N, C-alpha and C positions, 0 to 999 in steps of 0.2 A: 098854683101848680097842680096839674092833674095827677092822680095817684094810681090810675089804672092804665094798662098799656093800650095802644091803638093798633089794631090789626087791619085797619081799613085799606092800608097800602097793598094788602094781599087780595082781599075781597070785601065787599060791603056786608054780605050776609050769605047764608047757605042757599038763599034764593037768587043770589047774584047770577046773572046770565053768564058772566065770565067763569064763575066757579062751576056751574053746570056744564058749560062747554068743555072745560078742562077735564072734568070727570069722564066725559064721553071721549075726549081726545086721547087720553092715556092708553086705553086698549087699542086704539087705532095705531098709535106709534109702536106699540109692542108688535102688532101685526106687520108693520113696516120692517121692523128688525128681523122678524122671522123670514120675510120675503128676501131681504138682503142676504141673510145667511145662506139661503137656498139658491141665490142668483149665480148664474154661470158667468162670472166676471173675474178679472185678475185679482189676486190677493191684496195688492196695494190699494186699488180702487175700493175694494170691498171694505177694508179696514178704515179707510178715510171716511167713507159714507156712513159706516156703522158708528163711528165716534162723533161725527157731526150730528147724527140723530141722537146719540146718547147725551150730548151736551144739551140739546133742546129738551129732551125728555127729563133730564135731571132737574132743569130749571122748573119745569111744570110740576114734577113730583115734589120738589122743594116747597112750592107754593101750596099745593093741595095738603100735604101732610103737615106743613107748618100751621096752616089755618085750623085744621081739625084738631091736632094735638095740643096746640096752644089754647084753643078755645076750651078744651076739656080740662087743661091744667088749671085754668082760672075758674071753671064752672063744671064740676063733675056731673051736674044734673042736666046739662044741655043735651036734650034728646036727639036733636038733629046732628050734632057733632058725633054722638055715640053711634048713630045709624051710619053715618058716612065713614067712621072709623072702621066698621065692619066691612063696608063696601070696598073701601080702599085696600083693606087687608087681602080680600079675594083677588083684586086686580094685581096687587103686589106679588102674590104667589106666581102668577103668570109671568110677571116681569123678572122675578128671580130665576125662573126656569130658563128664560131666554138669556138672561145674564150668564147663567152657568154654561149654556150652549156657546155663547160668545167666548167665554173663558176657555172652554175646551178647544174651540177653533183656533184661538191665539196660541194655545199650548201645542197645537199640532203643526204650527208653521216652523219648519226647519230653517227657513231663510228669513226669520223675523228681523235679524240685524241688518240684512241687506235691504229689506223693505224700509226700515227706519232711516237708514242712510240716504235712501232715495226720495223720501217724502218730507217736504217742509211742513206739511200739515200734521204729520204724526210725531215729529221730533219734540214738540213741546210736551207731549204726554208719553215720552219714551219710557220713563221710569214706571209709570202705571202699566204699560203694556208688558214690560219685562216682568213685573211683579205678577201680572195676570198669567203669563206663561208659566211661571213657577208655581202659582197656586192651582193651576190646572191639575196638578198631581193630587190635590186634596178636594176635588169636587166630588159630590155624591154621585154614584153611578146613575147615568141618565135614565135607565129603565125604572128606577125606584124613586128618583128625586121628586116627581110630581106628588106621589102618595105621601112621602115624608113631609113635604111642605103643606099639603092639604091637612094632614093630621095635626100639624103644629098649630093650626088655627083653633082647634079644640083642645090643644095641649098647652105648650109653653106660653104661646101668645095669649090664650084665653085666661090662663091662670095669672099671667102678668097683669092683664086688664082687671081681673077680679081683685087682685091685691091693691091696685091703684084706687078702685072704687071703695074697697073696705077702708083704706087709709083716709081718703079725702072726705068720706062721710062719717068717719068715726068720731064720736064725741066722748068727752070725759066729764064726769060729775065732780066738780070742784067747788067746794064751799057753797053748795046749794044751787050752783049754776051748771048748765050743760054747755060745755065749750068745745070748739074744734080742737083736735089733737095738737096742731101746730101752735095754737095760742097757749096751751098748757105747757108744752115743751119749751116754749119761749120764756116761761116763767123761771126757768133754770138760771137765767141771767138777772133776775130781780135782786134788788139790794136788800130785801127783807128775807132773812133766813127762814122764817116761818112760812113764807110764800113758797120758797124753793122746796122746802121739805114736804109741805102739803101737796104741792103740784106733782112732785115725784111720786108720792104715795098714791095720789089719785090716778096718775098715769099708769103705774104698775097694776093697780087694781082693775083699770079699764080694759086691759088686754084680755081678761077672761072672756070678754064678749066676742073677741075675734081670733083668739089663739088657735082654735081648731081649724077654721078655714085658711088662716095664714100658714099653718104647718102643711096643709095639703098643697097650697100654692108652691111653697118652697120645695117640698119633696118632689113634686111633679116637674118643676122647672129644672131641677138639678138632674133628675133621671133622664129627661130629654137631652140635656147637655152631654151626659155620658153616651147616649145613643148616637148623637150627632158626631161626637169625637171619633167613635168607632167607624161610623159610616164614611167619614172623611179621611180615614186612614191615619189618625193621630193616636199616639200611645196613651194620651190622657187628655182630660179637659184643660189642664194647665198648659200642656204643649200646644193645644189648639188656640188657647188664649194668647200665649206668647207669640205664636206665628201671626195672628191677626194684629198684634201690636208691634210687629217688626222688632221684637226684642228677643234676646237669647237668655238661656238659663244662667250663663256666666254673669250677666249683668244683674239679674234678679238675685242670685246667690250673694254677689258682692254687696248689694244694697242691704239685704236682710241680715247678713253677717255683721255689718257695721251697726245697724239699728239695734240688734241684740246686745252688742258690746256697750251701747250707750243707755240701755234700759235703766241701770242703776242711777244714772243722773236724772232721768225723768222721774223716777220714784223719789229721789231726793227733793225735787221740786214739789211733787204732790204732797209729801209729808210736811214740807215747810209751809205750804199753803194751808194744809189741814191744821197744823199747830197754830198758825196765825188766826184761823177761824174758830179755834177752841176745841179741836178734836185731838184725841190722844192716840188713836190706833189707825192712823191714815185718814185719807179724805173720803167721806161718804159720797156716793155717786151723785147725790142731789146737789153737792157743792162743787162739782167739777168745773162748772161755769160761773160760779159765784164771783161777782165783782169784788175787788179788794181796794182798800185805801180810800182816803177822803176825796180823791180826785175823780172818782167815778161819778158820772152824771148821765142823765137821760138827754138824748138829742132828738130834735125834731128832724123830719126828713129834709127840711130846708137847710137846717144847720149841717146835716150830713153832706148835703150837696156842696155847701161852702167849704167844708173841710177837704173834700175830695178835689175840688177845683184848685184850692190853694196848695195843697201838699203834692198832689200828683202832677200839677203843672210845673213843679220844680225839676221833674225828669225831662220834660220837653213841653213847650207851650202848646204843641199840637195835641198832647194828651188832655190838657185841661179843656181845650176847645171841643175835643171829641166827647168828653164826659158831659160837658154842658149841653151839647147837642143831643145826647142820649136822654137827658131829662126833658129838654125842650120839645123833642119830637115824640115823647111818650113811648120810649122803648121799654119802660120799667113798670111792672105791676108791683106795688109797694107793700101793702098791708095784708095780714092774714084775715081770712073770713071763711065761713062754712062753705064747703064745696070746692075750695081752692086747695091745690096740692101744697104739702108742707115743704120745708127746705128752701133751696134756691137753685137756679140754673140759668144758663144763657143759651139761647138757640140762635142759629145763624140763618138769615135769609140772604144767601150768597148772591143771588141774581140782583138783589136790590142794594147790596153793600150796606146792610142794616142788621142789627142784632136785636133780639128780644130777651129781656131779663125778668125772671120771676124771683122775688124775694119775699120774706115775711118779716118786715122791719118792725121792731118794737122799741128802738131807741137806744140800745146799748152801743158802746164803741165797737163791740164785736159785730154788730149789724152794719156799721160803717165799713169795717174790714171785709165783711161779706159782699157788700156792694163793690168795693174795690176789686175783690176777687172776680166777681162775675163780669165787671166791666173790663177786667184784664182779658177774659175770654173774648169779649167784644172787640178789644183792641187787636187781639190775634186775628179775629175774623177780618178786621179792616186790613191787616197786613197781607191777607190772602186774597184781597179783592182783585178781580180781573183775571185770576188764574182759571184754567179750565176746571170743571167740577171733578174731573179725574185726578187732579193734582192737589186737591184740598183735603184729602182724606188723612187727617192727622191722627196718629196712633194715640190711644188714651194717655199713656204716660207723658208724652210731649204736649198733649192738650192742656196740661195743668201748668205749663211753664209760665205763660204770661199772667195767669191768675195769681200764682204764688209770688211772682216778681212784683206784681202790684201790691199785694199784701205786705211784702217785705219792704218795699219802697215807702209805703204809707207809714209803717212802724218806724223805719229809720228816720224819716223826716220829722215825725212828731217827737221822737225821743231827743233829737238834737237840741231842741229848745225847751225841753221839759224840766221842771223842777224835780228834786229828788222824790217828792211825794207823787208827782205825775209819772215819773219813771217807774215807780213801784207798780202803779196801776197799768201802765202801758206794757211793761215787760210781762206782767201776768197775762194780759190779753194775748200777747204774742206767743207766750209759752203754752197757753191754753190751746191755741190753734196748732202749734207744733206737736203737742202731746196727742191731739186728735189724729193728725196726719201721719204720725210715726207709731205711737203706742197703740192707739185704738185701731188704726188701720191694720197693724200687725195682728191684733186680736181677731179682726174680721177675716184676715187671710187664713189664720189657723182654723177658725171656726168653719169657713167655707170648705177648706180642704177636708176637714173631718166629715162634713155633711156629704160631700161628693163621694168620698171613699166609702162611707157607711151605706150610701144609697145603693151600692152594688149588691148589698146583702138584704137590706130592708128599708122601709120608710121610717124615718125617725119620728117618735112620738113627741108631743109637746114637752113632756118632762125630759126626754133625751136632748131635745134642742136647747132647753133652758140649761141643762147640766153642761152641755158642750160649750155654750156661751160663757158660763161662769168659769169653766176651766180655762178657756182662752183668755179671759180677763185676768185670771190668776197668773197665767204664764207670762203675761205682758205687763200689766199694772203692778202685780205682786203686792208688796206691803205698802205701795203708794196709795192703794184704795182700801177702805175699811172692808174687812172680810164679810161683815154682816149687811152692808148696804151697797150692793152692786146692781147691775141691770141685766137680769136674766132674759129680758125680752128685746134686747137690742136687735135680734134677728127679725123681729116683727115690725120694728119701726124704721128700719133702714131699707129704702126702696132698691138700693143697689143689688141686693141679693136676688131680686125678682125681675131683673131685666133679661127677658128671654133673648138669648143670642149673645149676651154680654156677661160672661162669667168672670169671676175674680175681679169684679169692679171695685177693687180696694187698693192693691199695691200700686196702681198708677198714681194714686194720691200721694203716697209716700215718695215715689219717684219725683213727682212734680214738686213737692215741698222742698226736697233736698236739691234737686236739679235747679229749681228756680232760685234757691239761695246761692247756689254755685254760680249761676249766671249773673246774679246781682253782685256777687263779689267781683266778677270780671268788670262790671260796670263801675264799681267803686275804684278799681285800679286805673281804668282808662278814661273815666269821665265822659264828657260829651261825645268824644270820638267813638265811644262804644254804641251810641244810640242807633246809627244806621246799621251796624253789625247785628245788633239785637233784633231790629225789625227784619233784616234779611234772614236771621236765624228762624224767626217765626214764619216767614214766608216759605222757608225750605222744609218745614215740618212734614209736608206731604210728598216730599221728593227724595227720600232716602230712609235707610234704616235708622233706628235710634242711635246706634253707635256712630253712624256716619254723620248725622246731624249734630250730635254732641261734639264730635271731633272738629267740626267747622269752627268752633270757638275754643278749641284746645282742651277739651274735656274727655277723659278716658273713663267711660261709665262701667267698664268691666273691671276696674280697679277698686278694691274696697277702700283704698286710700282717698279717692275722691269723695266717697260718701262719708268717710271719717272727717275729712276737712269741713264738709258742710255741717256735720253734726257738732263739730267743735264750735261753730258759730252759735248753735243752740246752747251748748254747754256753757259758753261764756255768759249768755243771758241767764241761765240757771244760777251760775255762781253769783252774779250781780243781784238777782232776785232774792236768793237765800240771805245774802248780806243785808239787803234792805229789810227782809223779814225780821231779822234779829233786831234791827234798829226800831222797827215798828213796835 
């Protein structure tokens, strides 16, 4: 089995004539859009032609950016990819300007509903057009937008790229070896406590080499976010983020209220794990991901594939076939290496009905769960297949639905036939993930809120950032974590803080964790009859607000009671885990 992904379905190389042709064609299509906007034709015809062109251009851009960004994700040293990344960013600015002009045009149409009713071509994208008309109120003024976008190339976008280069080329001195950061962070899952502790200490020490440029990247990106929020007429960066996520404050507040209420239970889990591992004052950070129980084992990637096919196929045979195809067609880049991005992600190639998955597999059951998670995103992409590009824009909170559903499904299936010893290990793996997506995510939300608020006054120093992170961890992990062994550099190693244009890239994970569990609970109630409803839910994620999509399966996300019910599922796992800890 091949262990690197295959991007040849996009282009064969950066010298590929098809690639070079598409690079030239993109500006030509932008010029066509401009000409259409200026054309003296009726509004219905203009809209129809604009969105026919938009569909073709979206497919082209999907190919270009996919090939460039995925190449860099697997090889940060690829000079050709870096060169084209800069070139495409310049073209993208022109495209964004025309996109804003189209948004303003749609927003100016007082008879939009009449046009939609009369046009069979536009009805499939009616939601996107109505949303565009509403968002016209928050476009940057036309006279200054070109300059803001141009400056972003040497501002937020540049600092985001710098952060990615710092991260992917950063090495850690561990026991006499110089290793990539993802490899050392992956040692947090090692069965040897001395390896975990030494890796943690080596990682923390290594950040001294990059802490200053990382702090500049973070401060600059968040200052740009504040500026953009004001330019777009939002009261805050959070309001701008919620708007782009089709989410309201009522939903966010309901979810955070419930998570805060359940923090004592997460801390109870952490203390129980700490006690099991021999700690008396909470769990040290380096043991957050420590495997427990005798049932823990290392898996090969071939064994991981077998587990996924067997267990996920119990949801529906089509899921097993889909996962097998992902391995067979080399959708997945498996192992960590120098120059490769850390973490894991799934990217969609919508025009090809294909997904591309990056992971840094090292053999733990958590790595199998990560594969299930990313292949959940891929399944979501499959459910969106055939829709216009304008209707696949899934807000980040809903984007985690299928991934968390997959994780929950995997855990549920494996636990059913597990011995008590295996339950102990598997429950811990599940709780470890839930703690990250609820407790750690809340700490990141608190930290980013403070950085954005403070940035109105000054750029935060490295020491201020470290202190803010430790206080956020205290407010969330509390006595579940050892006070003396936490992670003051979590702001430096998490790429989500540095995504220019994507702020608060944290609470969507908590939403996805709890919403996914809630949807899975619906599946347990309804069984096989729920499968088509679930797939339709995923297909509708780009076609309504979060509250509307949730309501389609009977969920009220504005009610804290829904979130409490999902957290009760986690609490029951904590109760069982703590009982098993006592037996161990």
